[in-house]
C-alpha positions in Angstrom: 66.6 21.1 -26.7 63.9 18.5 -26.4 60.4 18.9 -27.8 57.4 18.2 -25.7 55.1 15.3 -26.4 52.2 17.7 -27.2 54.3 19.6 -29.8 54.4 22.7 -27.7 57.3 24.5 -26.2 60.6 22.8 -25.2 60.0 20.2 -22.6 63.1 20.9 -20.5 66.1 23.0 -20.7 68.8 20.7 -22.1 66.5 17.7 -21.8 66.2 17.9 -18.0 62.8 17.4 -16.4 61.6 17.2 -12.8 61.0 13.9 -11.2 58.3 14.6 -8.6 58.6 11.7 -6.2 60.2 14.0 -3.6 57.1 16.2 -3.8 55.2 13.2 -2.3 57.3 13.4 0.9 59.8 10.8 -0.2 61.8 9.8 2.9 60.8 12.9 4.8 57.9 15.3 5.5 58.0 18.3 3.2 55.7 21.3 3.8 53.5 22.5 1.0 55.4 25.8 0.6 58.7 23.9 0.2 57.3 21.6 -2.5 55.8 24.6 -4.3 59.2 26.4 -4.2 60.9 23.4 -5.8 58.3 23.3 -8.6 58.5 27.0 -9.2 62.3 27.1 -9.2 62.3 24.3 -11.8 59.9 26.2 -14.0 62.0 29.4 -13.7 65.1 27.4 -14.6 63.5 26.3 -17.9 62.1 22.9 -16.9 59.0 22.0 -19.0 58.6 18.3 -18.3 57.2 17.0 -15.1 56.8 13.3 -14.1 54.7 12.1 -11.2 52.7 9.0 -10.1 49.8 8.1 -7.8 52.3 6.1 -5.7 54.4 9.2 -4.9 52.9 10.2 -1.5 49.7 8.2 -2.3 48.4 11.1 -4.4 50.3 14.0 -2.6 52.8 14.5 -5.5 50.0 14.7 -8.1 48.1 17.2 -6.0 51.1 19.4 -5.5 52.4 19.4 -9.0 48.9 20.0 -10.3 48.6 23.1 -8.1 52.0 24.4 -9.3 51.2 24.0 -13.0 47.5 24.8 -13.1 47.9 28.5 -13.8 50.6 27.9 -16.5 49.6 27.8 -20.2 48.7 24.2 -20.8 50.6 23.8 -24.1 53.8 25.1 -22.5 54.6 22.0 -20.5 54.5 18.2 -20.7 53.2 16.1 -17.8 53.4 12.4 -17.3 51.9 10.2 -14.6 51.4 6.5 -14.2 48.9 3.7 -13.9 49.1 0.2 -12.5 48.1 1.1 -8.9 44.7 2.2 -7.7 44.6 4.3 -4.6 41.9 3.1 -2.1 40.7 5.0 1.0 42.2 3.4 4.1 41.0 4.6 7.5 43.6 2.4 9.2 46.5 3.6 7.1 49.3 4.7 9.5 50.0 8.3 8.3 52.4 9.2 11.2 55.2 7.0 9.9 56.6 6.6 6.4 55.0 3.9 4.2 56.7 2.6 1.1 59.3 5.3 1.7 56.7 8.2 1.7 56.1 10.2 4.8 52.7 11.3 3.5 49.6 12.3 5.3 47.3 11.0 2.5 45.1 8.2 3.9 45.2 5.9 0.9 46.7 2.5 0.2 47.8 1.5 -3.3 46.6 -1.7 -4.9 48.1 -3.2 -8.1 45.7 -3.3 -11.0 46.8 -3.5 -14.6 43.3 -4.4 -16.0 41.3 -2.3 -18.4 39.1 -1.0 -15.5 42.0 -0.5 -13.2 43.9 1.6 -15.7 40.9 3.7 -16.6 40.1 4.2 -12.9 43.7 5.3 -12.1 43.8 7.7 -15.1 40.5 9.4 -14.2 41.5 9.7 -10.5 44.9 11.3 -11.5 43.0 13.9 -13.5 41.0 14.8 -10.4 44.1 14.9 -8.1 46.0 17.0 -10.6 43.1 19.3 -11.3 44.0 19.4 -14.9 42.0 18.5 -18.0 44.8 16.7 -19.8 47.7 14.4 -19.1 50.2 14.1 -22.0 51.9 10.8 -21.2 50.7 7.8 -19.2 53.2 5.2 -18.1 52.6 1.7 -16.8 54.3 1.7 -13.4 56.5 -1.0 -12.0 55.5 -4.0 -14.2 58.2 -6.5 -14.1 59.8 -9.3 -12.1 61.9 -7.0 -9.9 58.6 -5.7 -8.4 56.2 -8.6 -8.6 58.3 -11.7 -8.7 56.2 -14.8 -9.4 53.1 -12.6 -9.7 54.5 -10.8 -12.7 53.1 -13.2 -15.2 49.6 -12.6 -13.9 50.0 -8.8 -13.9 51.5 -8.9 -17.4 48.5 -10.9 -18.6 46.2 -8.3 -17.2 48.1 -5.6 -19.0 48.1 -7.6 -22.2 44.4 -8.4 -22.1 43.1 -5.1 -20.6 45.4 -2.4 -19.5 47.1 -1.9 -22.8 43.7 -1.7 -24.6 42.7 1.1 -22.2 45.8 3.1 -22.9 45.6 2.5 -26.6 42.0 3.7 -26.6 42.9 6.9 -24.7 45.7 7.6 -27.2 43.5 6.9 -30.2 40.8 9.3 -28.8 43.4 12.0 -28.4 42.9 12.1 -24.6 46.6 11.4 -24.1 49.5 11.8 -26.5 51.8 9.0 -25.5 51.9 5.7 -23.6 54.8 3.9 -22.2 56.3 2.2 -19.1 57.9 3.6 -16.0 60.1 0.8 -14.5 63.4 -0.1 -12.9 64.3 -2.9 -15.2 64.8 -2.6 -19.0 63.8 -6.3 -19.5 60.2 -5.4 -18.6 60.2 -2.8 -21.4 61.5 -5.3 -24.0 58.7 -7.8 -22.9 56.1 -5.1 -23.2 57.0 -4.3 -26.8 55.4 -7.6 -27.7 52.0 -6.3 -26.4 51.6 -3.4 -28.7 53.0 0.0 -29.7 54.6 2.2 -27.0 55.9 5.7 -27.5 58.4 6.0 -24.7 60.0 4.1 -21.8 61.0 5.7 -18.5 63.9 3.6 -17.1 65.1 4.4 -13.6 68.6 3.6 -12.4 69.7 1.3 -15.1 71.7 3.5 -17.4 74.2 5.5 -15.3 77.9 5.9 -14.8 77.7 2.7 -12.8 75.5 0.7 -15.1 75.3 0.5 -18.9 73.9 -3.0 -19.6 70.9 -1.3 -21.3 73.2 0.1 -24.0 73.6 -3.1 -26.0 70.0 -4.5 -26.1 67.5 -2.1 -24.6 68.5 1.1 -26.6 68.6 -0.8 -29.9 65.2 -2.4 -29.1 63.7 1.0 -28.4 65.1 2.4 -31.7 63.6 -0.5 -33.6 60.3 -0.1 -31.8 60.2 3.7 -32.5 60.2 4.6 -28.8 62.2 7.3 -27.1 63.8 6.9 -23.6 63.5 8.9 -20.5 66.0 8.2 -17.7 65.3 8.5 -14.0 67.5 7.5 -11.1 70.6 8.8 -12.9 72.4 9.1 -9.6 71.6 5.5 -8.6 69.6 6.6 -5.6 72.2 9.1 -4.5 75.7 7.7 -4.6 76.5 9.4 -7.9 75.4 12.8 -6.5 76.9 12.6 -3.0 79.9 10.4 -3.6 81.2 7.9 -1.0 82.3 10.3 1.7 79.1 11.9 3.0 78.1 11.4 6.6 75.5 8.6 7.1 76.8 6.5 4.2 76.1 6.3 0.5 73.0 4.9 -1.0 72.6 2.8 -4.2 69.4 1.4 -5.6 67.3 2.5 -2.6 69.6 0.8 -0.1 73.0 1.2 1.5 75.6 0.9 -1.2 77.3 -2.6 -1.3 81.1 -2.9 -1.1 81.7 -3.4 -4.9 79.6 -0.3 -5.7 81.5 1.8 -3.2 84.8 0.6 -4.7 83.8 1.5 -8.2 82.4 4.9 -7.2 85.7 5.7 -5.4 87.5 5.0 -8.7 85.2 7.4 -10.4 85.7 10.0 -7.7 89.5 9.8 -8.0 89.3 10.3 -11.8 86.9 13.2 -11.3 89.3 14.9 -8.9 92.2 14.4 -11.3 90.3 16.2 -14.1 88.6 18.8 -12.0 85.1 17.4 -12.7 82.1 17.2 -10.3 80.9 13.6 -10.1 77.2 14.7 -10.2 77.9 16.8 -13.3 79.5 13.8 -15.0 76.6 11.5 -14.1 74.0 14.0 -15.5 75.8 14.7 -18.7 76.6 11.1 -19.3 72.9 10.1 -19.0 71.9 12.7 -21.6 74.5 11.6 -24.2 72.8 8.7 -26.0 70.7 10.0 -28.9 67.8 7.8 -27.9 67.5 9.6 -24.6 65.1 12.6 -24.9 65.2 13.6 -21.2 66.5 12.8 -17.7 64.3 13.5 -14.7 66.3 13.8 -11.5 64.2 13.8 -8.3 65.0 17.1 -6.7 64.1 17.4 -3.0 65.4 20.9 -2.2 65.1 24.3 -4.0 68.9 24.7 -4.1 69.3 21.4 -5.9 67.5 23.0 -8.9 70.3 25.5 -9.3 72.9 22.8 -8.7 71.4 20.6 -11.4 71.7 23.3 -14.1 75.2 24.2 -13.0 76.0 20.5 -13.5 74.3 20.6 -16.9 76.5 23.5 -18.2 79.7 22.4 -16.6 82.6 21.9 -19.0 84.0 18.4 -18.9 87.2 17.7 -20.8 87.2 15.0 -23.5 90.2 13.4 -21.8 88.0 12.6 -18.8 85.6 10.5 -20.9 88.5 8.9 -22.8 90.1 7.8 -19.5 86.9 6.4 -18.2 86.7 4.1 -21.2 90.4 3.2 -21.1 90.1 2.2 -17.5 87.0 0.2 -18.1 84.8 2.4 -15.9 82.2 2.9 -18.6 81.5 0.8 -21.7 83.8 1.3 -24.6 80.8 2.0 -26.9 78.9 4.3 -24.5 78.0 7.7 -26.1 79.6 10.6 -24.4 78.5 14.3 -24.3 78.7 15.8 -27.7 81.1 18.6 -26.6 83.7 16.0 -25.7 83.4 13.9 -28.8 
């Protein structure tokens, strides 16, 4: 079990939290009652860690998860949200079609801002949208070259000179418990360690059955820094949950899966079939295996997927499966595997 950042009850059953991007109408409109059913089902299943962001539906995800949690005892769950984007009212925002992947009716447009004032403004606006008096963990969202390209040096300078100071002040005052990053590239986390002390890093899509580059440099750097790791994107945008045979094609890293990823996943599928293992169960349990990882936060877009997630968590996977993955070079030889298989 994983302890919550605020020292309260367990943050998630088996270290599984809820990634709340789908509650912001990720890729498709979702009625309020369906979003609430997902949040309530996760709570009933034992989830006590919830991660959201202003970007997710341009404030819609924060509003919905705040509504779902407001009546719960505040010390019984951990909540993280993000800074780095300020939502600005936009009368011209096209709310009929998806923007940035979100089919959200919220008439706001995000603007990057990693300055002191930008971080404080984002934090205070999140409190209002959530309707809660406290946020436990605040993560700097999408800093890094993968998002900003040549502009990243400017944004990193703003974070170094202002944004980090704002987060550190909030932590020192006891307004928040933890600060960290929420990114898709581990290199951004390593660079941020030079700016000051971070408590955790949320890394999406970069430590999975298909990718373990973070194992040799990022995880040791986190251990030396004294930071824990939260993993998002453990299914690499879907392909490790659906496999390669679903109608409409498989997705990897928010796009149609390239040929080499399809081929690698097919090898994983064949090995799963030979051992009677569900691919999604293997992906979930593999992501939780490293000791530095305190939680994984799959984005769950349907109520039934909550039940499926916890079935995958408790599924028995034979040690021989993990051994063969290593012998075939499908995962790194030094990758931790679930404790029951060791």
